[in-house]
N, C-alpha and C positions, 0 to 999 in steps of 0.2 A: 791452302793445305787441307788435308783430310782430317776431320775430327770424328772420332768414334762416338757413338751415342752414349749418353750418360747412363750410369746404372739406374735401375728402376727406382731405387729408394730416393734419389734426388729428384726424379721427374714427378713422383707422386706426392711430394710434400706440398703443403699449403704455403702461400707467400709468407705468412707470419712465422711458420715453423722454419722455413728456409732462412729468414732474417735472423731468427734466434740462434740457429745453428752457426751462421756466419759470425755473429757476435761472440758466441761461446768459443769457437775455434780461434778467433782473433785474440781473445783474452788469454787463451791457453798458450798461444804462440808468443805473445808479448813482443819483446824487442827483436825476436828472431826474424820477423817479417814486416815489410813495409808495403802498403797497398797504395797504388797510384791510380787515379781515376781521371780519364780525359773528360774535358768539358762536354763532349757530345754524348757521354754515357747517360743512361736513364737514372732518375733520382734514386732508384732502389740499389744502384751500384755506388753512386756518389756518396751516399750516407755512410758507407763503410771505408771510404778512402782517407788515408792519412794526408794525402796531398791531391789537389785537383789542379788541372792546368791544361795548356796546349801541349803538343808533342815535345817541343824543345824544352819548355819549362819543366815538364815531368822528367825528361832525361837528366836534367841537372838536379832535380829534387831527389832522384834515386841515390845521388852521392851524399845526401845529408846524413845518412846513417851508415857509415862505412863498416860498422860492426854487425850489421844485419846479415843474416844468411840468405834471405830470399826477398826478391822484389816481385810482387804480383802486379803485373801491369794490365790494368783494365783499359785497354785501348785496342790497337790493331797491330798486325805483325811487324811492320817496319818500325813502329815505336818501341816494341820489345827488343828488336835488334839493336836500335840505337842505345837503349839502356844497357844492353849487354856489352856493347863496344866501349861505353863511357864509364862503366863501373869496374871495380877490381875483380879479378878472376875468382876471388873467394866468394863472391855473390852469385847466386843463381837467379836468373830472370824467368818468370813463369807467365805465360799467356793463357788465361783460363779456357779459351776456346780457340783452337788452331784455325778454325774457319773464319775468324775475324781478320780479314785482309783489308786491302784498300784498292778499289777499282782504279784510282788514279795511278798508284804505284805500279799496278799490273800493266798499265798501258805502255810502259817503257821496259821491256824485258832485255836482258843483256845481249842475247843473240841479235836482236834488231838494232840495238845501240852500237854494237861492234861493226855491224854491216854499214850503218849510217856513217860512222866515223871514217871507215875506209873510203866510202864513196865521196864524202865531202873533202877529205884530204887529197884525193886524186884531182879534185877541181881547184882547191885553194892552195895546195901545197902544204908544206910543214912549217913554213915561216923562214925568216932570215936571222942569223945570229942567235941571240938568246930570246928573241921575240917570236912566239909561236903564231901561226896563222889562225889557230882555233883553240879556244880555252873552254873547257866544260864547266858548267855550273848546274848543280842539281838541288832542287827543293828538298828539304828534309823529309818530305812525304815521298820517299823512294826507298827501294830495297837496299839492303846492305851491299849487295854485289854491284849495284849501280854507283853507290857512294864510293866503293873501292875503285871502280873504273875511273871515276872522276879524280879521286885522290892520286892514283898512279900516273895520271896524265897532267898533274900540276894544277888541277881545278879545285873548286871549293863547294861546300854545301851552303845553302842559305835558308833562312826562315822567312816568313811573310813580313817580319819586322825589319830584318837587316838585308833584304833583297837588294835595295838600292846600293848599299855599301858593297855587297858582293859583286854586283854587276859593274859598278865603277872600278872595283879592283880588277876584275877579269879583263875589262877593256884597257886598263893600264898595262896589263901583262901582254896582251895579244891584239891581233887585228879584229877579231870578231869572237862571239861566244855562241855556244850551243846550250840551250836552256832546257833541262828536263824537270819533271815530265809534264808540268802544267803550263800550257801555252798562255793562259789568261794571266797568271801571275807574272810571267816573263814579259808579256805585252804591256800590262799595266805598269810594271816597274820601268820599262824602257820609256814609255810615254811620260811617266812622272819625271824622268831625267831629261826630257826634251827631245827624245828621238821620235821620228815619224813612223807610226805603225805600218804605213803603206810603203814608204820609200826605204826604210832602214831595216825592215823585218820580213822574214819569210817563214812559212810553216813547213816543217818536215813531217810528211805522212809516211810512216814506215811501210805502208802497203803499196806505195807507188814508186816507180823508177825515179831515182834522184829525189825521193821524197815529194814528187809532184812539182819540182822546180826545174828551171833551166840552169845551165852553168852560169849564165850571166846573173841570174837572181842570187845564186849562192855567193858569187864573187862580190856583188854590190851590197849584200846584207851585212849589217853589224850584229844582228840577232837572228839566229836560226832557232825557231821555237818548235819543240817537239809537240806533235799533235796529241796532247793529253788534256784531261780536264777532271775536275771534281764533279761527280754526278749530282751532288747537292747544290753546289754554288752555281753550276751552269744553268740551273732551273730559273734563276732570277732574271726578270726581263724589264725592258723599258716600260711596257704596258703596266706592270705591277707597280712601278714607281709612280707613274702618272695617276693610277687609280688611288694610291695611298695619298697623294697630294690633293686630289679632288675631294676625297673623303675628309681630309683634315689639312687645310692650307698651312697650318703651323707645324706640321709633322717634320721631324728631323729624320733624314734618310741616312742610315749607316750600314755599310756593306763590307764584306771581306774582299781582298784583292784577288781571290780566285774567281770572282764573278766576271762575266763578259765586260769588255771595255765600255760598251754602250751604257751599261748600268753604272759602272764606276764613274763615268763622266757626269752622271746626274746626281751623284751622291756627294754632299758636302763633307761627309765623314767616311774615310776608307782606312781600314787597318786590320791587323791580326785579331785573332780571337781575344787575346789579352787586352788589346786596345779597345775592342768593342765593349768588353766588360767594364773596363775602367772608365771609358767615356760615358756610358749610360749610367753607371753607378754614381759617378760624380756630378752628373747633370742636375740642374735645379729641380726642385720639387714642382710637379705640375706640368713638366714638359712631356711631349709626345714623341715616340720613336718607332719607326718602322725599320726592322732589322733584317738584313740579308745574310743570314747564316743558318746553321742547323737548328731544328725546332726544339730539341731538348734544352739547348743552351738558351734559346729565346724564352721558352717557358720558365726556365729557372730564373732568368733575369727579371721577368715579370713578377714572379712570386716573391723575389727578394727585394723588389723595388715597388711596393704597392702605391707609393706616392706619385708614380709616373704611369703613363699609358704606353705600354710596350707590346707591339704586335710583330708578327712575321710578315715579310713582304709576300711570301708565297702562300696563297690561301689553301693550297693542296697539302700543306704541312708535311713536307718530306723529311723524314729522319735519315741519318746516315745508317743505311741498312746493315753494313758490316760491323759498325760499332754496336749495333743493337744485338749482335750475336753473343755479347758478353752478358748472359742472363745471370741473375743471382744464383741460380742452381749451379752454374759452372764455377762461379766464385767459391761457393760452398765446397764443391768437389775438389777444387784446387787446394784450398786451405786444409781440408781433411787429409789430402794426400801427403802434405808436408808433415802433419801430425803423425801420420802412420809411418813416416820414414821412407816413403816411396814417392817423391815429388813427380808430378806429371807435367807434360807440356813445357819442359825446360828449353828455352831458346838459346842455342849456342852458335854463334857466328864462327865459321872456320878461321883459323889463325891468320892465314894470308889475307883473306877478305877483311878481317878485323884490322889488320895492320894498315892497309891502304885506306880503308873507310875512316879510320881514326885520323889519318893525315888530312883528309878532306874536312872532317869535323873540327879538327884543331885549327885549320885555316879559318873556318867559319867563326870559331870562338875568338880568334884574334881580330876579327872585324866588328865585334860587338862592343 
């Protein structure tokens, strides 16, 4: 989404002045506002957050203060949408910078998804009796309208933590599932459950006829994986794992399940952002960890656990570029707008979309 440039007064301030302005505005607003900070945000944002976490944890944290008027979500657009869906209508959700999107979520737009669904149903049919031929599952890292599409068709949302439960549930409901928008999480989840990535899965490329598949492939697949990925986690490679092990034979490899399956197969520890934080934090003093996730989180883990050696698998140190768009200046501007009685960048999911997206999210919550 388009974000207008900040007023000059916010651009010209020093980092320390901006920090002080945020603190002053937050103090003046008191219990009227709750600030949520995603783990991938820079430290200059995290220091002001009332809660920090991954996208799902923060969506739940937003409900901890039902009397608050505003949720300022320092994350990306789909996260603010989820918070708006899961919080009371009396709360307004603000995204400090509308340009903070998610490249993965953008890889599955609703026009392409609807087209794919029609094409697949023409091949596999609609199912027999109450058992559908195709059940949709979308990762929480997706737009609200995709969540609504999934909810309207009897599917569910999943997180990187409960993806195995969501996939099991979907295959109990129907003959096969289509998994949006991250092919790697879908593939790694299926493999974890014992499915063969070669025999039981195919990838749907929205820019190719039939997604680049034959009718036979679609009919024989239990998993149809949307061709999407996280630009950060796809960067991690087998070579990086091998180099880390050569440099330190005692190193523990821990990665996010959004990484390619070749990397996941080499990692003894695989899990969500919260899992990575918990595992490394609770590890014995003196242990060594090479972490396959976003660099702001890795650096924060290293700073908060000085008794351990913690490094990033990727030597190029790639941050999540869209998360990085939440600069402290934007947070200051958003808070000042609330104080002035003219809140900016309020995220409002349309009622019909909110209704069906909540159905999908509620199904997810029932699986946790």
